[in-house]
C-alpha positions in Angstrom: 7.1 -8.2 -18.2 8.7 -4.9 -17.0 6.5 -2.3 -15.1 7.7 1.3 -14.2 6.8 3.9 -12.1 6.9 7.8 -12.1 5.3 10.6 -11.0 7.2 10.4 -7.1 8.4 13.8 -5.3 8.3 16.1 -2.6 4.5 17.6 -2.0 3.3 19.7 0.9 0.3 18.0 3.2 -3.0 18.7 1.6 -1.3 18.8 -1.7 -2.3 16.0 -4.4 0.1 14.0 -6.5 -0.5 11.4 -9.6 2.0 8.2 -10.0 2.1 6.1 -13.2 2.9 2.7 -13.7 3.3 2.1 -17.4 3.5 -1.8 -18.4 5.5 -3.5 -21.2 2.6 -5.1 -22.3 -1.8 -4.8 -22.2 -2.8 -3.6 -19.5 -5.9 -6.2 -19.9 -2.9 -9.0 -19.7 -2.8 -8.5 -15.8 -5.8 -10.4 -13.8 -5.2 -7.5 -11.9 -3.2 -4.5 -10.8 -2.6 -2.7 -7.5 0.2 -0.3 -5.3 1.6 -0.9 -2.7 3.6 1.5 -0.4 6.6 0.7 2.2 8.3 2.8 5.0 11.8 1.5 6.6 11.3 -0.7 8.9 7.7 -1.0 7.9 6.0 -4.1 6.2 5.0 -3.4 2.3 1.2 -1.8 2.5 -1.0 -2.6 0.2 -3.0 0.7 -0.9 -5.2 0.1 -4.1 -6.8 -2.6 -6.5 -7.8 -2.9 -9.9 -9.3 -5.6 -11.3 -9.7 -7.4 -14.5 -13.5 -6.4 -14.4 -13.0 -2.9 -13.7 -13.5 -2.9 -9.9 -11.8 -0.7 -7.6 -10.6 -1.2 -3.8 -8.9 0.2 -1.2 -7.2 0.5 1.5 -8.8 2.0 5.0 -6.2 4.8 4.9 -6.9 6.3 1.6 -9.8 5.4 1.0 -11.6 8.9 -0.3 -8.5 10.3 -1.1 -6.5 8.4 -3.2 -8.0 7.0 -6.6 -7.2 3.8 -8.5 -7.4 3.8 -12.9 -5.7 2.5 -15.9 -5.5 4.1 -19.4 -5.4 0.8 -21.6 -4.1 2.2 -24.6 -1.4 3.7 -22.8 -0.4 0.3 -21.0 -0.5 2.6 -17.8 -1.8 2.1 -14.7 -2.1 5.6 -12.4 -2.6 6.4 -8.9 -4.4 9.8 -8.0 -3.2 10.8 -4.4 -5.4 13.9 -3.4 -5.6 15.7 0.4 -1.7 13.9 1.0 -0.6 13.2 4.7 2.9 12.9 5.9 1.8 9.2 6.4 1.3 8.9 3.1 5.2 9.6 2.6 7.1 5.9 1.4 8.0 3.9 -1.6 5.6 3.3 -3.8 5.2 0.3 -6.6 2.8 -1.3 -8.4 2.4 -4.7 -9.2 0.4 -6.9 -11.8 -0.7 -10.5 -11.7 -0.3 -12.2 -15.0 0.8 -15.9 -16.2 0.2 -16.9 -12.5 3.0 -14.6 -10.7 3.5 -11.6 -9.0 5.3 -8.8 -11.1 6.5 -5.6 -9.6 7.9 -2.5 -10.7 11.3 -0.5 -8.9 9.0 2.0 -7.3 9.2 5.5 -6.9 9.6 7.7 -3.9 6.9 10.2 -2.2 7.7 12.7 0.4 4.9 14.5 2.0 6.0 17.6 4.3 4.1 19.4 6.6 
């Protein structure tokens, strides 16, 4: 099982960015998927999740600004980030739960400038 993120980069505060996570198998095979971010010196933070029934949940800090979605035909998970803030900077990783364990991508760096 492989997950590979892309779409990170440098963006100005208030701007938008869309992250992608391509999986090596059907999105439907994952019980749940999510996005996490990590900043050096801090614990990894859960950002958003999407579940097999399509339900979505968000962390308080991104609620109303970020949207998690999936394209089943493309085996891709997305994170649309709007109105980004400097505190949204970090390495964003996608995770999928499959066959009783978590599978992680390598991460993509997002840097929000003021």
